[in-house]
Structure formats: structure tokens, C-alpha cells
VOVEXFI-868679 format. One record per atom (N, C-alpha, C, O, CB): z negated, y negated, x; residue in one letter. Coordinates in steps of 0.02 Angstrom, whole numbers, padded with zeros to 5 digits, always signed. Glycine has a CB too. Example, Ala and Ser with C-alpha at 12.3 -4.5 7.8 and 13.67 -1.06 7.14 Angstrom:
2
-00390+00284+00660A/-00390+00225+00615A/-00390+00165+00660A/-00423+00166+00712A/-00452+00224+00565A/-00354+00112+00642S/-00357+00053+00684S/-00394-00002+00645S/-00402-00057+00670S/-00286+00030+00704S/
This chain:
113
-06469-02573+09771X/-06513-02517+09787X/-06490-02487+09853X/-06450-02440+09854X/-06513-02464+09730X/-06515-02513+09909X/-06496-02486+09974X/-06534-02423+09992X/-06519-02391+10043X/-06507-02538+10026X/-06583-02404+09951X/-06622-02344+09965X/-06579-02282+09965X/-06590-02237+10005X/-06678-02336+09914X/-06529-02278+09921X/-06485-02220+09919X/-06445-02214+09984X/-06438-02158+10010X/-06437-02224+09859X/-06420-02269+10010X/-06384-02267+10073X/-06430-02245+10129X/-06409-02208+10174X/-06354-02336+10089X/-06493-02268+10128X/-06541-02247+10179X/-06554-02172+10175X/-06556-02138+10226X/-06607-02286+10170X/-06563-02147+10114X/-06575-02075+10104X/-06515-02035+10129X/-06524-01983+10162X/-06588-02060+10029X/-06455-02058+10115X/-06395-02024+10139X/-06396-02018+10216X/-06382-01965+10243X/-06332-02061+10116X/-06412-02073+10249X/-06414-02073+10322X/-06469-02028+10349X/-06459-01991+10397X/-06425-02144+10348X/-06528-02031+10318X/-06584-01989+10339X/-06565-01915+10332X/-06576-01876+10378X/-06647-02004+10296X/-06535-01898+10276X/-06517-01828+10263X/-06463-01804+10311X/-06463-01746+10332X/-06493-01819+10191X/-06417-01847+10329X/-06365-01830+10378X/-06397-01812+10444X/-06379-01761+10475X/-06314-01888+10387X/-06443-01853+10466X/-06478-01840+10530X/-06518-01775+10527X/-06515-01734+10572X/-06525-01899+10547X/-06555-01766+10472X/-06597-01706+10465X/-06554-01643+10461X/-06569-01593+10493X/-06642-01711+10403X/-06500-01646+10422X/-06456-01588+10416X/-06424-01568+10482X/-06414-01509+10495X/-06401-01601+10364X/-06409-01616+10525X/-06384-01601+10592X/-06436-01562+10632X/-06420-01514+10666X/-06364-01666+10629X/-06499-01584+10627X/-06553-01550+10664X/-06567-01481+10635X/-06582-01434+10672X/-06617-01593+10662X/-06562-01474+10569X/-06572-01410+10536X/-06521-01360+10562X/-06538-01303+10578X/-06567-01417+10459X/-06458-01381+10566X/-06405-01336+10592X/-06416-01322+10667X/-06409-01266+10690X/-06336-01367+10581X/-06433-01374+10704X/-06441-01367+10776X/-06496-01317+10795X/-06488-01278+10842X/-06458-01435+10807X/-06551-01318+10757X/-06608-01276+10774X/-06614-01214+10729X/-06662-01175+10736X/-06671-01316+10769X/-06567-01204+10684X/-06568-01145+10641X/-06626-01142+10593X/-06654-01089+10581X/-06568-01083+10683X/-06645-01198+10567X/-06702-01203+10521X/-06680-01180+10452X/-06627-01198+10428X/-06730-01276+10518X/-06723-01139+10419X/-06705-01115+10352X/-06723-01165+10298X/-06687-01172+10248X/-06739-01049+10338X/-06778-01200+10307X/-06796-01251+10257X/-06842-01304+10287X/-06876-01293+10337X/-06830-01218+10196X/-06841-01362+10256X/-06883-01417+10277X/-06938-01426+10225X/-06923-01432+10165X/-06842-01484+10286X/-07000-01426+10247X/-07057-01432+10202X/-07076-01505+10190X/-07090-01526+10134X/-07118-01393+10229X/-07075-01544+10244X/-07094-01615+10239X/-07055-01657+10288X/-07040-01637+10345X/-07170-01623+10252X/-07037-01717+10264X/-07005-01767+10306X/-07052-01827+10307X/-07070-01854+10255X/-06933-01787+10278X/-07072-01848+10368X/-07116-01906+10374X/-07076-01965+10402X/-07046-01960+10455X/-07177-01890+10419X/-07076-02019+10364X/-07043-02081+10385X/-07094-02134+10402X/-07149-02135+10373X/-06995-02106+10330X/-07077-02177+10448X/-07118-02236+10464X/-07075-02296+10442X/-07019-02305+10465X/-07138-02240+10542X/-07104-02337+10398X/-07066-02393+10369X/-07108-02457+10373X/-07165-02459+10350X/-07047-02378+10295X/-07079-02508+10403X/-07112-02573+10409X/-07110-02613+10345X/-07064-02605+10304X/-07081-02612+10465X/-07159-02656+10336X/-07166-02697+10276X/-07108-02746+10267X/-07096-02768+10211X/-07230-02734+10278X/-07073-02763+10320X/-07018-02811+10316X/-06951-02780+10299X/-06901-02816+10293X/-07013-02849+10380X/-06947-02715+10291X/-06883-02682+10278X/-06857-02693+10207X/-06797-02688+10195X/-06889-02609+10291X/-06902-02708+10161X/-06881-02717+10092X/-06869-02651+10056X/-06841-02650+10001X/-06818-02757+10089X/-06890-02596+10085X/-06881-02530+10056X/-06938-02516+10007X/-06997-02524+10024X/-06877-02475+10111X/-06920-02495+09947X/-06969-02477+09896X/-06984-02402+09900X/-06938-02361+09895X/-06943-02496+09824X/-07047-02385+09909X/-07067-02314+09917X/-07046-02272+09858X/-07016-02218+09867X/-07141-02309+09927X/-07060-02294+09797X/-07046-02253+09738X/-06971-02242+09729X/-06950-02188+09710X/-07075-02286+09675X/-06931-02294+09742X/-06859-02287+09736X/-06832-02241+09790X/-06789-02200+09777X/-06825-02356+09741X/-06857-02248+09851X/-06835-02205+09906X/-06852-02132+09891X/-06810-02088+09902X/-06869-02227+09972X/-06912-02119+09867X/-06932-02050+09851X/-06890-02021+09794X/-06870-01963+09797X/-07006-02048+09832X/-06875-02062+09743X/-06834-02038+09687X/-06764-02022+09711X/-06736-01970+09693X/-06832-02091+09631X/-06735-02065+09751X/-06668-02052+09779X/-06668-01989+09822X/-06621-01949+09819X/-06644-02113+09821X/-06720-01981+09861X/-06726-01922+09905X/-06728-01858+09864X/-06692-01811+09879X/-06789-01927+09949X/-06769-01857+09812X/-06776-01797+09770X/-06709-01777+09739X/-06693-01718+09737X/-06827-01808+09715X/-06671-01825+09716X/-06607-01811+09685X/-06555-01790+09737X/-06518-01742+09727X/-06581-01872+09645X/-06554-01825+09793X/-06503-01814+09844X/-06509-01746+09878X/-06459-01717+09898X/-06507-01869+09896X/-06570-01720+09886X/-06581-01659+09924X/-06573-01595+09883X/-06577-01540+09911X/-06648-01660+09955X/-06563-01601+09818X/-06554-01541+09778X/-06497-01499+09805X/-06446-01526+09827X/-06542-01560+09704X/-06505-01433+09803X/-06454-01387+09827X/-06439-01393+09902X/-06383-01382+09923X/-06391-01397+09788X/-06490-01412+09941X/-06482-01417+10013X/-06543-01386+10048X/-06592-01371+10014X/-06471-01491+10035X/-06541-01378+10114X/-06600-01353+10149X/-06661-01399+10141X/-06717-01379+10156X/-06584-01345+10223X/-06649-01460+10118X/-06705-01507+10107X/-06734-01503+10036X/-06783-01537+10022X/-06681-01578+10120X/-06704-01462+09993X/-06728-01457+09924X/-06802-01437+09924X/-06822-01390+09957X/-06687-01405+09884X/-06841-01474+09886X/-06913-01461+09881X/-06955-01493+09936X/-07017-01490+09933X/-06924-01388+09882X/-06923-01523+09985X/-06961-01555+10039X/-06998-01617+10013X/-06974-01653+09970X/-06914-01575+10097X/-07057-01627+10040X/-07097-01686+10022X/-07078-01743+10069X/-07071-01734+10129X/-07174-01670+10027X/-07070-01802+10041X/-07056-01862+10081X/-07121-01900+10089X/-07147-01928+10040X/-07000-01906+10048X/-07148-01900+10149X/-07210-01937+10164X/-07192-02002+10199X/-07149-02003+10244X/-07259-01894+10209X/-07224-02056+10179X/-07207-02121+10207X/-07270-02153+10236X/-07321-02160+10203X/-07177-02167+10153X/-07264-02173+10299X/-07317-02212+10332X/-07293-02284+10336X/-07240-02298+10364X/-07334-02183+10404X/-07331-02329+10307X/-07313-02400+10306X/-07341-02436+10366X/-07399-02424+10385X/-07337-02433+10241X/-07302-02480+10396X/-07323-02520+10453X/-07329-02593+10430X/-07280-02621+10405X/-07273-02514+10514X/-07388-02623+10436X/-07396-02692+10414X/-07360-02741+10461X/-07340-02724+10516X/-07471-02710+10410X/-07352-02802+10437X/-07322-02855+10477X/-07372-02878+10529X/-07429-02895+10513X/-07298-02915+10433X/-07352-02877+10592X/-07394-02900+10646X/-07353-02950+10687X/-07295-02937+10703X/-07421-02841+10691X/-07384-03006+10705X/-07349-03058+10742X/-07390-03080+10803X/-07449-03066+10809X/-07335-03119+10696X/-07354-03114+10849X/-07387-03142+10908X/-07372-03217+10909X/-07315-03238+10901X/-07362-03108+10975X/-07425-03257+10917X/-07417-03329+10921X/-07380-03346+10986X/-07400-03323+11040X/-07486-03365+10918X/-07328-03386+10981X/-07289-03404+11041X/-07326-03456+11083X/-07309-03468+11141X/-07221-03432+11020X/-07377-03488+11055X/-07415-03539+11091X/-07472-03509+11131X/-07477-03520+11192X/-07443-03591+11041X/-07516-03470+11098X/-07576-03445+11132X/-07576-03369+11144X/-07619-03344+11180X/-07636-03463+11092X/-07527-03333+11115X/-07523-03261+11126X/-07566-03219+11080X/-07567-03158+11086X/-07542-03246+11196X/-07602-03250+11034X/-07644-03213+10986X/-07599-03167+10944X/-07547-03188+10919X/-07684-03262+10941X/-07621-03104+10935X/-07585-03057+10893X/-07626-03045+10830X/-07687-03036+10833X/-07571-02991+10930X/-07591-03046+10772X/-07626-03037+10709X/-07580-03010+10655X/-07519-03019+10658X/-07658-03103+10687X/-07611-02978+10605X/-07574-02955+10547X/-07568-03012+10498X/-07612-03055+10493X/-07608-02893+10513X/-07512-03013+10463X/-07500-03066+10414X/-07459-03038+10357X/-07436-02981+10360X/-07465-03127+10447X/-07450-03077+10307X/-07407-03059+10251X/-07351-03110+10247X/-07338-03148+10294X/-07447-03056+10184X/-07318-03111+10190X/-07266-03160+10178X/-07292-03211+10128X/-07320-03190+10077X/-07201-03127+10151X/-07285-03274+10138X/-07257-03305+10198X/-07303-03295+10258X/-07363-03283+10250X/-07245-03380+10186X/-07274-03301+10318X/-07313-03291+10379X/-07368-03343+10384X/-07357-03402+10372X/-07267-03294+10441X/-07427-03320+10403X/-07484-03365+10411X/-07483-03396+10481X/-07459-03366+10529X/-07551-03327+10400X/-07508-03457+10485X/-07515-03490+10550X/-07568-03455+10591X/-07611-03421+10563X/-07533-03566+10541X/-07565-03462+10656X/-07613-03430+10701X/-07683-03457+10686X/-07694-03517+10681X/-07595-03444+10775X/-07731-03411+10678X/-07800-03430+10664X/-07834-03460+10726X/-07885-03494+10720X/-07840-03369+10640X/-07807-03447+10785X/-07837-03472+10847X/-07816-03544+10861X/-07858-03587+10874X/-07818-03427+10905X/-07750-03557+10858X/-07726-03623+10878X/-07690-03662+10822X/-07674-03720+10829X/-07679-03617+10937X/-07678-03628+10765X/-07646-03661+10708X/-07570-03666+10713X/-07539-03693+10667X/-07674-03729+10701X/-07541-03641+10767X/-07469-03644+10776X/-07433-03598+10727X/-07459-03545+10709X/-07450-03625+10849X/-07374-03618+10705X/-07335-03577+10659X/-07275-03544+10694X/-07236-03509+10662X/-07310-03620+10601X/-07269-03555+10759X/-07215-03523+10798X/-07239-03453+10817X/-07285-03445+10857X/-07196-03565+10861X/-07206-03403+10788X/-07227-03334+10799X/-07169-03290+10819X/-07110-03308+10810X/-07261-03306+10736X/-07186-03231+10846X/-07137-03179+10859X/-07160-03117+10821X/-07217-03097+10827X/-07130-03165+10937X/-07114-03088+10784X/-07131-03027+10746X/-07133-02969+10796X/-07085-02957+10833X/-07079-03013+10689X/-07189-02932+10796X/-07195-02875+10842X/-07202-02809+10805X/-07198-02756+10837X/-07255-02885+10887X/-07212-02810+10740X/-07214-02748+10700X/-07198-02766+10627X/-07212-02821+10604X/-07283-02713+10706X/-07170-02717+10593X/-07154-02726+10522X/-07081-02715+10506X/-07062-02716+10448X/-07175-02794+10501X/-07039-02706+10558X/-06967-02695+10547X/-06947-02622+10559X/-06887-02606+10557X/-06927-02742+10592X/-06995-02579+10570X/-06982-02508+10587X/-06949-02471+10528X/-06962-02486+10470X/-07047-02473+10607X/-06907-02424+10544X/-06880-02377+10496X/-06853-02318+10536X/-06798-02321+10564X/-06824-02409+10450X/-06891-02263+10537X/-06869-02205+10574X/-06902-02141+10549X/-06954-02142+10516X/-06883-02213+10649X/-06870-02084+10566X/-06898-02019+10550X/-06949-02004+10604X/-06933-02000+10663X/-06841-01963+10546X/-07012-01995+10583X/-07065-01982+10630X/-07070-01907+10646X/-07077-01887+10704X/-07132-02007+10603X/-07066-01865+10593X/-07073-01794+10605X/-07044-01754+10546X/-07035-01779+10491X/-07146-01776+10617X/-07031-01691+10560X/-07009-01643+10510X/-07055-01583+10513X/-07070-01558+10568X/-06935-01622+10520X/-07077-01559+10456X/-07113-01496+10453X/-07064-01445+10425X/-07037-01454+10370X/-07179-01502+10407X/-07052-01392+10463X/-07000-01344+10444X/-07026-01273+10441X/-07080-01257+10466X/-06942-01348+10493X/-06986-01230+10411X/-07000-01157+10409X/-06942-01121+10439X/-06943-01059+10443X/-07014-01132+10336X/
């Protein structure tokens, strides 16, 4: 369960910003997470709820924006969304691709009071 380690890191970053800017509480944390990260939304949210108790993040909502897998064909340059396993290019049929989206994991925004 790597979600707990991720939550720990996220909270460390947010708590630094809370202290830096003198924020009294955080209302919402928005994360952007790519489909290839292997992160489970429900597990991440459950870990977050438990981890933030008794902190400035207590009661904050964890909002998650998912980024689908997007690839570029190395042969013809066609860009397309795909799933796992990766689909061959619909234009040229080539299976040589470069992943251009789906590995994201970052804090997009904080809503604070």
C-alpha cells in the first residue's frame, strides 16, 4: 500500500505551505494523478482522511483529477489515448510509442481559509 507513503509526502508539502503562509485551515486539496501511477483513489482518500486528523488539514476534501494514458506513435507522430495494454497506432499500425501523459502525480491546488 504505497498510498500511505504518498499521503505522508503530500501532507509534508502542504503543512510546509500552511506554515509559510499562515493558513488556519485547508478546505480542499486537489491532486492530478495519471492512470499509469497505480494509485487507487479510494485507498488514497481513506489514508488521507486518517492521516490528517488533528492537523490543519483535518476535514479537508481530497479532490482527484485523473489523467488518461496518452501516447505518441514514434513512426508517424499520431497522438492518441489508450489503455493497458497499449494499443497500436490507428494510423500506421506501429506499436512503437512514447508515453506523453498518464504518469502525472502532483498537487494542483489548495483551497484554504
